[in-house]
C-alpha positions as CSV (number, residue, x, y, z in Angstrom):
1,M,0.0,0.0,0.0
2,V,1.4,3.4,-1.1
3,L,0.8,6.3,1.3
4,V,0.8,9.9,0.3
5,A,3.6,10.5,2.7
6,D,5.7,7.9,0.8
7,L,5.3,9.7,-2.6
8,P,7.7,12.4,-3.9
9,A,6.4,15.9,-3.4
10,D,5.9,16.4,-7.1
11,L,3.6,13.3,-7.3
12,A,1.6,13.5,-4.1
13,H,-1.0,15.8,-5.7
14,L,-1.9,13.1,-8.1
15,V,-3.5,10.9,-5.5
16,G,-7.2,10.7,-6.2
17,Y,-6.6,12.3,-9.6
18,G,-8.6,9.6,-11.5
19,E,-11.5,9.9,-9.2
20,N,-11.7,13.7,-9.8
21,M,-11.6,13.2,-13.5
22,N,-14.9,11.5,-13.4
23,T,-16.6,14.3,-11.5
24,V,-15.5,17.2,-13.6
25,A,-18.7,18.7,-15.1
26,W,-17.2,19.8,-18.4
27,H,-15.8,16.4,-19.3
28,G,-19.2,14.8,-19.9
29,P,-22.4,13.5,-18.4
30,P,-22.1,12.6,-14.7
31,S,-21.9,8.9,-13.9
32,D,-24.0,9.1,-10.7
33,V,-27.0,11.1,-11.7
34,L,-30.1,9.9,-13.6
35,G,-30.7,12.7,-16.1
36,H,-34.2,13.7,-17.3
37,P,-35.3,13.9,-20.9
38,A,-36.4,17.3,-22.3
39,P,-39.3,17.3,-24.8
40,I,-37.1,18.0,-27.8
41,Q,-36.9,15.9,-30.9
42,Q,-36.5,17.6,-34.3
43,F,-34.7,17.5,-37.6
44,V,-31.7,19.7,-38.0
45,T,-31.4,19.2,-41.8
46,R,-32.7,16.9,-44.5
47,T,-31.3,16.6,-48.0
48,D,-31.5,14.0,-50.8
49,H,-28.6,12.2,-49.3
50,A,-28.3,13.1,-45.6
51,V,-30.4,13.5,-42.5
52,V,-29.2,15.0,-39.2
53,A,-31.8,14.9,-36.5
54,L,-31.7,15.7,-32.8
55,Q,-33.1,12.6,-31.3
56,Q,-32.9,13.2,-27.6
57,V,-31.8,15.7,-25.0
58,I,-31.1,14.5,-21.5
59,A,-30.7,17.3,-18.9
60,F,-28.5,17.2,-15.8
61,P,-27.9,19.9,-13.1
62,E,-24.6,21.0,-14.8
63,G,-25.2,20.3,-18.5
64,C,-27.1,18.3,-21.0
65,S,-26.4,15.5,-23.5
66,L,-27.6,15.7,-27.0
67,T,-28.0,12.5,-29.1
68,L,-27.8,13.1,-32.9
69,R,-29.1,10.6,-35.5
70,I,-27.1,10.8,-38.7
71,A,-28.2,8.9,-41.8
72,V,-26.7,9.0,-45.3
73,R,-27.9,7.0,-48.3
74,R,-26.7,6.3,-51.9
75,N,-29.3,5.7,-54.5
76,S,-27.1,3.9,-57.1
77,P,-23.5,3.3,-58.0
78,R,-23.7,6.4,-60.3
79,D,-25.1,8.5,-57.4
80,S,-23.8,12.1,-57.3
81,L,-22.4,11.3,-53.9
82,A,-18.7,10.9,-54.8
83,E,-17.0,7.6,-54.0
84,S,-14.2,9.4,-52.1
85,V,-16.8,11.1,-49.9
86,W,-18.6,7.7,-49.3
87,E,-15.3,6.0,-48.3
88,R,-14.4,8.7,-45.9
89,L,-17.9,8.9,-44.4
90,H,-17.1,6.3,-41.8
91,G,-14.9,9.0,-40.1
92,S,-16.3,12.2,-41.4
93,H,-17.8,13.4,-38.1
94,T,-14.8,12.4,-36.1
95,G,-12.1,13.2,-38.6
96,R,-10.9,9.6,-38.7
97,H,-10.9,7.3,-41.7
98,F,-10.6,3.6,-40.8
99,D,-8.4,2.9,-43.9
100,A,-6.3,6.0,-43.9
101,E,-2.8,6.4,-42.7
102,P,-2.4,8.5,-39.5
103,T,-1.3,11.5,-41.5
104,D,-4.7,11.5,-43.3
105,A,-6.7,11.2,-40.2
106,E,-6.9,14.9,-39.4
107,P,-10.3,16.5,-39.7
108,T,-10.8,19.1,-42.4
109,D,-13.1,22.1,-42.8
110,A,-15.4,19.9,-44.9
111,D,-16.2,17.4,-42.2
112,L,-19.3,17.5,-40.0
113,K,-19.1,20.0,-37.3
114,F,-21.5,20.9,-34.5
115,G,-22.0,24.1,-32.5
116,V,-24.2,26.2,-30.3
117,R,-25.0,29.9,-30.3
118,F,-26.6,31.8,-27.4
119,P,-28.4,35.1,-27.3
120,D,-25.6,36.8,-25.3
121,G,-23.2,36.1,-28.1
122,S,-21.4,33.2,-26.6
123,R,-20.8,30.1,-28.7
124,A,-19.0,26.8,-28.8
125,T,-18.2,24.2,-31.4
126,T,-16.9,20.6,-31.3
127,V,-13.9,21.8,-33.3
128,D,-13.0,24.4,-30.7
129,H,-13.1,21.8,-27.9
130,A,-11.7,18.7,-29.6
131,F,-10.3,16.3,-27.0
132,R,-6.8,17.5,-26.1
133,G,-5.7,14.7,-23.8
134,W,-5.8,14.4,-20.0
135,A,-6.1,17.9,-18.5
136,H,-5.8,18.5,-14.8
137,P,-9.3,18.7,-13.2
138,T,-8.5,22.1,-11.8
139,D,-7.9,23.6,-15.3
140,R,-11.4,24.9,-15.7
141,P,-12.1,25.8,-19.3
142,E,-13.9,28.9,-20.5
143,P,-17.6,28.1,-20.9
144,P,-19.6,27.2,-22.9
145,M,-18.2,23.9,-24.1
146,L,-19.6,21.4,-26.6
147,I,-17.7,18.2,-26.9
148,E,-18.2,14.8,-28.6
149,A,-18.9,12.3,-25.9
150,G,-19.2,9.1,-27.8
151,G,-21.1,7.4,-30.6
152,Q,-21.6,4.3,-32.7
153,S,-22.2,3.7,-36.4
154,S,-23.1,1.1,-39.0
155,S,-22.9,1.0,-42.7
156,G,-23.5,-1.0,-45.9
157,D,-23.2,-0.5,-49.6
158,W,-26.0,2.0,-49.7
159,R,-26.6,3.3,-46.2
160,Y,-24.7,4.8,-43.3
161,D,-26.2,5.4,-39.9
162,S,-24.6,6.9,-36.8
163,D,-25.7,8.0,-33.3
164,Q,-23.5,10.8,-32.0
165,L,-23.5,11.9,-28.4
166,L,-22.6,15.5,-27.5
167,W,-22.2,17.1,-24.1
168,L,-23.0,20.7,-23.6
169,W,-21.7,22.5,-20.5
170,P,-22.9,24.4,-18.6
171,L,-26.7,23.9,-18.6
172,P,-28.2,26.4,-21.0
173,A,-30.1,29.3,-19.5
174,P,-33.9,29.4,-19.9
175,G,-34.8,30.8,-23.3
176,P,-34.1,29.9,-26.9
177,F,-30.6,29.1,-28.3
178,E,-29.4,27.8,-31.6
179,F,-27.9,24.4,-32.4
180,V,-25.8,24.6,-35.5
181,I,-24.2,22.1,-38.0
182,E,-22.1,22.4,-41.1
183,W,-21.1,19.5,-43.4
184,Q,-19.5,20.7,-46.6
185,K,-18.7,17.3,-47.9
186,M,-22.4,16.6,-48.0
187,G,-23.3,19.9,-49.5
188,I,-24.7,21.2,-46.2
189,D,-23.9,24.8,-45.4
190,I,-24.2,26.3,-41.9
191,T,-27.7,25.3,-40.7
192,A,-29.2,26.3,-37.4
193,T,-32.2,25.1,-35.5
194,T,-33.7,26.7,-32.4
195,L,-33.7,24.7,-29.1
196,D,-35.8,25.5,-26.0
197,G,-33.4,26.2,-23.2
198,T,-36.4,26.6,-20.8
199,A,-37.5,23.0,-21.4
200,I,-34.0,21.8,-20.8
201,A,-33.7,23.8,-17.6
202,R,-37.0,22.4,-16.4
203,A,-35.9,18.8,-17.2
204,A,-32.7,19.4,-15.3
205,E,-34.8,20.0,-12.2
206,Q,-36.1,16.5,-12.4
207,A,-32.6,14.9,-12.6
208,V,-32.0,12.6,-9.6
209,P,-28.7,11.6,-8.0
210,Y,-28.2,7.8,-7.6
211,W,-27.4,8.3,-3.9
212,S,-28.2,11.0,-1.4
């Protein structure tokens, strides 16, 4: 058993570090709170090839998770959706292509991006707050933050489907705000849809800790 007193002075502060990482509000949804769904479910954009829909918003006291449903289809081998776009689609919203070399894995301006804009002029995007490695829990970032918090996908010859989880911190203030996407590879310019911050704030009041 290693005691704090046995550690060098420059390492003693790391005791309990991993535990703190799980409780930092801006890193993602809390693991010990049952969030409450807000009555929000709407399309963000629909084109001949792509759909991006906000499927679910779960509110917590310090933020909310947003689940996006992303679907892309090809109609035929001669579809106007370029083969290079289809091949890269597997990693288009994370900037990672499964078959690419590491040097080709960087996201580009044409990949799918998410953002939020608030009435006070503040904003955040998933590009601004891409995962930057393990930060010390006391390094509080400047709010707001919107981060990619997980996801899963499936694909075939003609269809690609993905569920993308985003985490927005802090909890939005009551009132409307905008959720924004841009996906140049799919011909989707900056597109905004209005979300109800009041509904999210009310849902957060119904969130329940696992233990008192």
